[in-house]
C-alpha positions as CSV (number, residue, x, y, z in Angstrom):
1,M,-6.7,-5.0,-19.0
2,S,-8.5,-1.8,-19.4
3,A,-7.6,1.0,-21.8
4,A,-7.1,3.1,-18.4
5,A,-5.0,0.7,-16.6
6,P,-1.6,1.5,-18.6
7,R,-2.3,5.0,-17.8
8,R,-2.9,4.2,-14.4
9,I,0.6,2.6,-14.5
10,W,2.6,4.9,-16.2
11,R,1.4,7.9,-13.7
12,A,2.4,5.6,-10.5
13,P,5.1,7.5,-8.7
14,A,7.2,4.6,-8.4
15,V,7.2,4.1,-12.1
16,R,7.9,7.8,-12.7
17,A,11.0,7.5,-9.9
18,L,12.3,4.6,-11.9
19,L,12.2,6.4,-15.2
20,L,14.0,9.5,-13.1
21,Q,16.6,7.1,-12.0
22,I,17.3,6.1,-15.4
23,L,17.2,10.1,-16.4
24,A,19.8,10.8,-14.0
25,F,22.1,8.2,-15.0
26,P,23.9,10.2,-18.0
27,L,23.6,13.3,-16.1
28,M,25.6,11.4,-13.3
29,L,28.1,10.0,-15.9
30,A,28.7,13.8,-17.1
31,T,29.0,15.3,-13.4
32,V,31.8,12.7,-12.8
33,W,33.7,13.3,-15.8
34,L,33.5,16.8,-15.2
35,L,34.8,16.4,-11.9
36,A,37.4,13.9,-13.3
37,R,38.8,16.5,-15.8
38,A,39.3,19.0,-12.8
39,G,41.2,16.5,-10.5
40,I,38.6,15.1,-8.4
41,R,38.1,11.9,-8.8
42,Q,35.2,9.8,-7.3
43,S,34.8,6.6,-5.2
44,L,32.1,4.0,-6.1
45,L,30.2,5.8,-3.0
46,G,30.6,9.0,-4.4
47,V,29.1,8.0,-7.7
48,A,26.2,6.5,-6.0
49,L,25.7,9.9,-4.0
50,V,26.0,11.9,-7.6
51,Q,23.5,9.5,-9.0
52,G,20.9,9.9,-6.2
53,A,21.7,13.6,-6.2
54,W,20.5,14.0,-9.4
55,A,17.6,11.3,-9.1
56,A,16.3,14.0,-6.3
57,V,16.7,16.8,-8.2
58,L,14.7,15.6,-11.3
59,S,11.9,14.3,-8.6
60,W,11.7,17.4,-7.2
61,R,11.4,19.3,-10.6
62,A,9.0,16.5,-11.9
63,G,6.6,17.1,-8.6
64,L,7.1,14.1,-6.8
65,A,6.3,14.1,-2.8
66,S,9.2,15.4,-0.6
67,W,9.6,11.7,0.7
68,W,10.3,10.6,-2.7
69,R,13.2,13.2,-3.4
70,A,14.7,11.6,-0.3
71,I,14.0,7.9,-1.6
72,Q,15.5,8.9,-4.9
73,F,18.7,10.0,-3.3
74,L,19.5,7.2,-0.9
75,F,18.5,4.4,-3.3
76,P,21.8,4.2,-5.3
77,P,24.4,4.7,-1.9
78,A,21.7,1.9,-0.2
79,L,22.0,-0.4,-3.4
80,L,25.8,-0.3,-3.7
81,L,26.4,-1.1,0.2
82,A,23.6,-4.0,0.1
83,R,25.9,-5.5,-2.7
84,Q,28.8,-4.7,-0.9
85,A,27.4,-6.5,2.2
86,A,26.3,-9.4,0.1
87,D,29.9,-9.6,-1.5
88,A,31.4,-9.7,2.1
89,L,28.8,-12.4,3.4
90,A,29.2,-14.6,-0.1
91,L,25.6,-14.8,-0.2
92,P,24.7,-16.6,-3.5
93,P,22.8,-14.9,-6.4
94,V,19.4,-17.1,-5.3
95,A,19.1,-15.3,-2.0
96,F,18.6,-12.0,-3.8
97,L,16.1,-13.9,-6.0
98,A,14.1,-15.3,-3.1
99,V,14.1,-11.9,-1.2
100,F,12.5,-10.4,-4.6
101,L,9.9,-13.0,-5.2
102,F,9.2,-12.7,-1.5
103,M,8.5,-9.1,-1.5
104,L,6.6,-9.3,-5.1
105,L,4.0,-11.5,-3.7
106,L,3.8,-9.5,-0.6
107,Y,3.6,-6.1,-1.9
108,W,2.6,-6.7,-5.5
109,S,1.2,-3.7,-7.2
110,T,2.0,-1.2,-4.5
111,F,3.9,0.8,-6.9
112,R,0.7,1.4,-8.5
113,T,-2.0,1.5,-5.6
114,Q,0.3,3.3,-3.3
115,V,-0.9,1.0,-0.6
116,P,1.4,-0.7,1.3
117,Y,0.5,-3.9,3.4
118,Y,-0.7,-1.9,7.0
119,P,-1.7,-4.8,9.4
120,S,-4.4,-3.7,11.9
121,G,-4.7,-5.1,15.2
122,R,-7.1,-6.5,17.9
123,R,-8.2,-3.2,19.2
124,V,-9.2,-2.0,15.8
125,W,-11.1,-5.1,15.3
126,E,-13.0,-4.3,18.7
127,A,-13.6,-0.8,17.8
128,V,-15.1,-2.0,14.3
129,A,-17.2,-4.6,16.1
130,R,-18.6,-1.8,18.2
131,Q,-19.9,0.3,15.5
132,L,-21.8,-2.5,13.8
133,P,-25.9,-2.5,14.3
134,A,-26.7,-5.5,16.1
135,D,-30.3,-5.6,15.3
136,R,-30.0,-7.2,11.6
137,P,-27.5,-9.1,9.6
138,L,-25.0,-7.2,7.4
139,R,-22.6,-7.6,4.3
140,I,-19.5,-6.7,5.4
141,I,-16.2,-6.6,3.2
142,D,-12.7,-5.2,4.3
143,I,-10.8,-3.7,1.0
144,G,-7.3,-4.9,1.3
145,S,-7.7,-7.1,4.0
146,G,-4.3,-8.4,4.1
147,L,-3.8,-11.5,6.2
148,G,-7.5,-11.6,7.2
149,G,-7.6,-10.8,10.9
150,L,-10.4,-8.3,10.7
151,V,-12.4,-10.5,8.7
152,L,-12.0,-13.6,10.7
153,D,-12.5,-11.6,13.8
154,L,-15.9,-10.3,12.9
155,A,-16.8,-13.8,11.5
156,R,-16.6,-15.0,14.9
157,R,-18.4,-12.3,16.6
158,R,-21.3,-12.0,14.0
159,P,-22.6,-15.3,12.9
160,D,-25.5,-13.6,11.5
161,C,-23.3,-11.3,8.9
162,E,-21.6,-12.4,5.6
163,L,-17.9,-11.3,5.9
164,S,-15.7,-11.0,2.9
165,G,-12.3,-9.7,2.4
166,I,-10.5,-8.4,-0.9
167,E,-6.8,-8.6,-1.6
168,L,-4.7,-7.9,-4.6
169,A,-1.4,-9.1,-3.4
170,P,-1.0,-13.0,-3.8
171,L,0.9,-13.9,-1.0
172,P,-1.5,-12.3,1.8
173,W,-4.4,-13.3,0.3
174,L,-3.3,-17.0,0.1
175,A,-2.5,-16.6,3.8
176,S,-6.0,-15.3,4.8
177,S,-7.6,-17.9,2.5
178,L,-5.5,-20.7,4.1
179,R,-6.5,-19.2,8.0
180,A,-10.1,-19.2,6.9
181,T,-9.9,-22.6,5.4
182,L,-8.2,-24.3,8.6
183,S,-10.3,-22.5,10.8
184,G,-13.6,-23.9,9.2
185,S,-14.4,-20.2,9.1
186,R,-17.3,-18.9,7.2
187,A,-15.4,-15.7,6.1
188,R,-14.6,-15.5,2.3
189,F,-11.3,-13.9,0.7
190,L,-11.0,-12.7,-2.8
191,R,-8.2,-11.9,-4.7
192,G,-8.3,-8.6,-6.9
193,D,-8.6,-4.8,-7.0
194,Y,-11.5,-3.5,-5.0
195,E,-12.1,-1.2,-7.7
196,T,-13.9,-4.3,-9.5
197,L,-16.4,-4.3,-6.7
198,N,-19.8,-2.8,-6.7
199,F,-19.7,-1.2,-2.9
200,G,-23.6,-1.2,-3.4
201,N,-23.4,-4.5,-2.4
202,Y,-22.4,-4.2,0.9
203,D,-23.9,-2.6,4.0
204,V,-20.4,-1.9,5.6
205,V,-17.2,-1.5,4.4
206,F,-13.9,-1.4,6.1
207,A,-10.6,0.2,4.8
208,Y,-6.9,0.6,5.9
209,L,-5.5,1.9,2.6
210,S,-3.0,5.1,2.7
211,P,-3.4,8.5,2.4
212,A,-2.8,8.2,-1.8
213,A,-5.8,6.3,-1.9
214,M,-8.1,8.0,0.0
215,G,-9.9,10.3,-2.7
216,G,-10.3,7.7,-5.1
217,L,-12.1,5.5,-2.3
218,W,-14.4,8.2,-1.8
219,R,-15.2,9.1,-5.4
220,K,-16.3,5.3,-5.3
221,A,-18.0,5.2,-1.8
222,A,-19.9,8.2,-3.1
223,R,-21.2,6.8,-6.4
224,E,-21.9,3.2,-5.1
225,M,-23.1,3.2,-1.6
226,R,-26.7,2.7,-0.9
227,P,-28.5,4.7,1.9
228,G,-28.3,3.1,5.6
229,S,-24.9,2.0,4.4
230,V,-21.2,2.8,6.7
231,L,-17.7,3.3,5.4
232,L,-14.9,3.4,7.8
233,S,-11.6,3.5,7.4
234,Y,-8.7,3.0,9.8
235,E,-6.4,6.1,10.5
236,F,-6.4,7.6,7.4
237,A,-9.5,10.4,7.1
238,I,-11.1,11.7,3.7
239,A,-10.2,15.5,2.8
240,E,-13.5,15.5,0.4
241,R,-15.8,15.2,3.4
242,E,-15.7,15.2,7.3
243,P,-16.5,12.0,9.0
244,D,-19.8,11.6,10.8
245,R,-18.0,10.0,13.7
246,R,-14.6,9.4,15.0
247,V,-13.5,6.7,17.2
248,V,-10.1,6.5,19.4
249,T,-8.9,3.1,18.9
250,T,-5.4,2.5,20.5
251,D,-3.2,4.2,23.1
252,S,-1.7,6.0,20.4
253,R,-5.0,8.0,19.5
254,K,-5.2,6.7,16.2
255,I,-8.8,7.2,14.8
256,L,-11.4,5.1,13.3
257,Y,-13.4,7.2,10.6
258,I,-17.1,6.5,10.2
259,W,-19.2,8.1,7.2
260,D,-23.0,7.2,7.2
261,F,-24.6,7.0,3.8
């Protein structure tokens, strides 16, 4: 792990949100104690709401995005209600462990990257395929390739091209690798962070990430991508530079943004 990695982790909004929940705990205890002294006793749900309210206030003061304030407020009562529902259904503790492990393998380091699992669809794959030059073989990579749908589809359409995907979360990477093996596809899937790649090795880079990741993606692309290469981003634009082209991909008018280098 590089020296910068721990700093990136501590700056991650999810980590900061967790720390703010911890900081809110003594404030919640003090508030509940003062209310009790005034003759106002709280139910467990009331206590959870006080905890959430303090966490939301601290998140606001810490400058977290507005949706984090809502998450912080709702998290303690949601946790309490989930526990009460589990008790009512007599769920064994191992059920919670299984759900936790599944979510961990699916989302992995979303807390740091702020890129959740976003599946694309066939119309997106078709739009991407139409943007690929047909007069030469290409090296194409999908960064954050998920279950591998785009990469596998393009590998079928363009047997002359070298198709790769890279995925950080173990479960989607395993699923895409198995799909490629079982279907006999030439596509290959790497497990890791796309930050470790050199975009200069590719003619086409496709991304379906999140708004939080677009600034870093552009800085990396601007440093590394070669003249004649293409960067494509589905749904999320880059504030630092207007796209060279826009393609409507679905009935909901979501956009495929294209930058030519």
